[in-house]
MDAnalysis code that builds the backbone (N, CA, C; Angstrom):
import MDAnalysis as mda
import numpy as np

u = mda.Universe.empty(228, n_residues=76, atom_resindex=np.repeat(np.arange(76), 3), trajectory=True)
u.add_TopologyAttr("name", ["N", "CA", "C"] * 76)
u.add_TopologyAttr("resid", np.arange(1, 77))
u.add_TopologyAttr("resname", ["MET", "ALA", "ASN", "ASP", "ALA", "THR", "LEU", "SER", "THR", "LEU", "CYS", "SER", "LYS", "LEU", "PRO", "GLY", "CYS", "VAL", "ILE", "PHE", "SER", "ASP", "ALA", "LEU", "ASN", "HIS", "ALA", "SER", "MET", "ILE", "GLN", "GLY", "ILE", "ARG", "HIS", "SER", "GLY", "ALA", "THR", "LYS", "HIS", "VAL", "PHE", "ARG", "HIS", "ASN", "ASP", "VAL", "ALA", "HIS", "LEU", "GLU", "GLN", "VAL", "LYS", "ASN", "SER", "ASN", "ARG", "VAL", "ASN", "TYR", "PHE", "ILE", "TYR", "LEU", "PHE", "ALA", "PHE", "PHE", "PRO", "CYS", "PHE", "VAL", "ALA", "PRO"])
u.atoms.positions = np.array([
    [91.341, 82.036, 118.021],
    [91.634, 83.454, 117.974],
    [91.553, 84.067, 119.362],
    [90.679, 83.545, 120.223],
    [90.550, 84.109, 121.566],
    [91.840, 83.916, 122.360],
    [92.466, 82.740, 122.243],
    [93.726, 82.515, 122.952],
    [94.796, 83.482, 122.464],
    [94.892, 83.639, 121.169],
    [95.876, 84.539, 120.579],
    [95.669, 85.958, 121.098],
    [94.465, 86.478, 120.995],
    [94.181, 87.853, 121.411],
    [94.379, 88.052, 122.910],
    [93.899, 87.124, 123.701],
    [94.000, 87.260, 125.156],
    [95.449, 87.220, 125.615],
    [96.189, 86.224, 125.158],
    [97.577, 86.096, 125.603],
    [98.453, 87.223, 125.098],
    [98.279, 87.620, 123.839],
    [99.114, 88.686, 123.310],
    [98.840, 90.001, 124.035],
    [97.586, 90.280, 124.361],
    [97.244, 91.512, 125.072],
    [97.705, 91.468, 126.522],
    [97.342, 90.407, 127.220],
    [97.682, 90.298, 128.636],
    [99.192, 90.348, 128.858],
    [99.904, 89.534, 128.137],
    [101.347, 89.423, 128.360],
    [102.109, 90.661, 127.908],
    [101.601, 91.358, 126.918],
    [102.290, 92.576, 126.473],
    [102.104, 93.720, 127.464],
    [101.095, 93.639, 128.337],
    [100.822, 94.691, 129.320],
    [101.572, 94.497, 130.634],
    [102.188, 93.331, 130.829],
    [102.929, 93.054, 132.055],
    [104.425, 93.208, 131.793],
    [105.036, 94.274, 132.292],
    [106.467, 94.473, 132.040],
    [107.288, 93.302, 132.582],
    [108.179, 92.795, 131.783],
    [109.034, 91.691, 132.205],
    [108.331, 90.360, 132.317],
    [107.179, 90.231, 131.686],
    [106.401, 88.996, 131.767],
    [107.183, 87.825, 131.173],
    [107.175, 86.722, 131.887],
    [107.797, 85.486, 131.414],
    [106.741, 84.399, 131.455],
    [106.652, 83.623, 130.391],
    [105.642, 82.580, 130.281],
    [106.308, 81.213, 130.308],
    [105.757, 80.324, 131.122],
    [106.187, 78.934, 131.166],
    [105.081, 78.129, 130.492],
    [105.397, 77.578, 129.354],
    [104.386, 76.970, 128.489],
    [104.596, 75.471, 128.326],
    [103.509, 74.719, 128.418],
    [103.535, 73.278, 128.166],
    [103.924, 73.044, 126.701],
    [104.731, 72.046, 126.460],
    [105.222, 71.765, 125.109],
    [104.107, 71.437, 124.118],
    [102.961, 70.967, 124.617],
    [101.881, 70.588, 123.714],
    [100.698, 71.562, 123.756],
    [100.962, 72.811, 124.100],
    [99.881, 73.792, 124.067],
    [99.345, 73.943, 122.649],
    [98.104, 74.380, 122.561],
    [97.452, 74.585, 121.282],
    [98.173, 75.681, 120.494],
    [98.147, 75.555, 119.191],
    [98.823, 76.520, 118.317],
    [98.354, 77.956, 118.555],
    [97.088, 78.146, 118.900],
    [96.588, 79.499, 119.137],
    [97.224, 80.114, 120.389],
    [97.541, 79.291, 121.377],
    [98.224, 79.791, 122.572],
    [99.667, 80.156, 122.232],
    [100.314, 79.325, 121.475],
    [101.700, 79.590, 121.068],
    [101.768, 80.870, 120.244],
    [100.806, 81.053, 119.349],
    [100.760, 82.262, 118.530],
    [100.572, 83.504, 119.395],
    [99.692, 83.433, 120.391],
    [99.478, 84.560, 121.292],
    [100.733, 84.920, 122.064],
    [101.464, 83.903, 122.497],
    [102.725, 84.136, 123.208],
    [103.718, 84.830, 122.284],
    [103.808, 84.369, 121.063],
    [104.718, 84.995, 120.092],
    [104.345, 86.454, 119.858],
    [103.063, 86.718, 119.673],
    [102.612, 88.089, 119.411],
    [102.839, 89.015, 120.602],
    [102.876, 88.476, 121.796],
    [103.035, 89.308, 122.992],
    [104.447, 89.866, 123.140],
    [105.416, 89.152, 122.598],
    [106.806, 89.564, 122.759],
    [107.395, 89.159, 124.103],
    [106.634, 88.423, 124.919],
    [107.109, 87.994, 126.232],
    [108.164, 86.895, 126.091],
    [108.997, 86.784, 127.093],
    [109.970, 85.698, 127.140],
    [109.227, 84.395, 127.442],
    [109.581, 83.344, 126.715],
    [108.886, 82.065, 126.871],
    [109.873, 80.965, 127.200],
    [109.475, 80.101, 128.129],
    [110.229, 78.891, 128.446],
    [109.256, 77.730, 128.328],
    [109.672, 76.692, 127.630],
    [108.809, 75.539, 127.388],
    [109.253, 74.382, 128.283],
    [108.269, 73.732, 128.899],
    [108.564, 72.546, 129.695],
    [107.864, 71.340, 129.075],
    [108.384, 70.148, 129.368],
    [107.827, 68.918, 128.809],
    [106.352, 68.770, 129.194],
    [105.585, 68.169, 128.311],
    [104.140, 68.029, 128.484],
    [103.764, 67.411, 129.832],
    [102.984, 68.180, 130.594],
    [102.450, 67.744, 131.897],
    [103.516, 67.245, 132.869],
    [104.747, 67.736, 132.726],
    [105.849, 67.313, 133.579],
    [106.123, 68.409, 134.611],
    [105.488, 68.287, 135.775],
    [105.594, 69.316, 136.804],
    [107.023, 69.418, 137.335],
    [107.721, 68.307, 137.412],
    [109.111, 68.336, 137.876],
    [109.970, 69.164, 136.926],
    [109.767, 68.995, 135.626],
    [110.530, 69.781, 134.658],
    [110.125, 71.258, 134.720],
    [108.842, 71.517, 134.917],
    [108.376, 72.895, 135.083],
    [109.088, 73.549, 136.262],
    [109.166, 72.870, 137.392],
    [109.848, 73.414, 138.567],
    [111.320, 73.678, 138.266],
    [111.944, 72.767, 137.548],
    [113.353, 72.918, 137.187],
    [113.549, 74.157, 136.309],
    [112.702, 74.323, 135.308],
    [112.798, 75.478, 134.405],
    [112.490, 76.765, 135.169],
    [111.452, 76.726, 135.989],
    [111.047, 77.908, 136.758],
    [112.142, 78.346, 137.720],
    [112.759, 77.397, 138.421],
    [113.785, 77.727, 139.402],
    [115.067, 78.252, 138.775],
    [115.280, 77.991, 137.503],
    [116.477, 78.492, 136.833],
    [116.267, 79.889, 136.250],
    [115.067, 80.453, 136.435],
    [114.749, 81.779, 135.906],
    [114.124, 82.634, 137.004],
    [114.785, 83.724, 137.357],
    [114.238, 84.637, 138.356],
    [113.423, 85.680, 137.618],
    [112.127, 85.736, 137.935],
    [111.229, 86.634, 137.216],
    [110.285, 87.343, 138.182],
    [109.736, 88.470, 137.719],
    [108.744, 89.203, 138.496],
    [107.341, 88.676, 138.248],
    [107.051, 88.355, 137.021],
    [105.737, 87.854, 136.634],
    [105.925, 86.548, 135.890],
    [104.991, 85.657, 136.045],
    [105.019, 84.458, 135.228],
    [103.619, 83.905, 135.091],
    [103.441, 83.214, 134.003],
    [102.158, 82.591, 133.709],
    [102.438, 81.143, 133.343],
    [101.739, 80.227, 134.009],
    [101.862, 78.821, 133.664],
    [100.764, 78.479, 132.672],
    [101.140, 77.848, 131.612],
    [100.154, 77.409, 130.624],
    [100.274, 75.906, 130.472],
    [99.236, 75.220, 130.900],
    [99.215, 73.767, 130.778],
    [98.280, 73.376, 129.649],
    [98.694, 72.391, 128.912],
    [97.813, 71.834, 127.888],
    [96.850, 70.874, 128.582],
    [95.601, 70.937, 128.205],
    [94.594, 70.058, 128.775],
    [93.806, 69.464, 127.627],
    [93.779, 68.170, 127.565],
    [93.106, 67.504, 126.464],
    [91.959, 66.658, 127.005],
    [90.768, 67.221, 127.082],
    [89.636, 66.424, 127.576],
    [89.269, 65.349, 126.577],
    [88.752, 64.288, 127.080],
    [88.329, 63.193, 126.228],
    [86.842, 62.948, 126.457],
    [86.076, 63.088, 125.424],
    [84.658, 62.869, 125.501],
    [84.303, 61.599, 124.750],
    [83.583, 60.724, 125.420],
    [83.194, 59.469, 124.799],
    [81.677, 59.495, 124.586],
    [81.273, 59.321, 123.358],
    [79.837, 59.304, 123.051],
    [79.254, 57.949, 123.416],
    [78.040, 57.949, 123.952],
    [77.420, 56.656, 124.314],
    [77.084, 55.816, 123.091],
])
């Protein structure tokens, strides 16, 4: 819920906000982006080259990069 509330509020307050989102972001992040009404562009998971390609094809005033991060914890 925190991702949803934070992203929807933040992005709705930035006029012309465009979000570049990792394809494997958590559902709560995707929901927040949807609720914000901001324009969204999705790039392949952890593919910085594709992110650059998508970013360079869109001229924007504001943008937010959202990367999915999946930590792995191993119990002893």
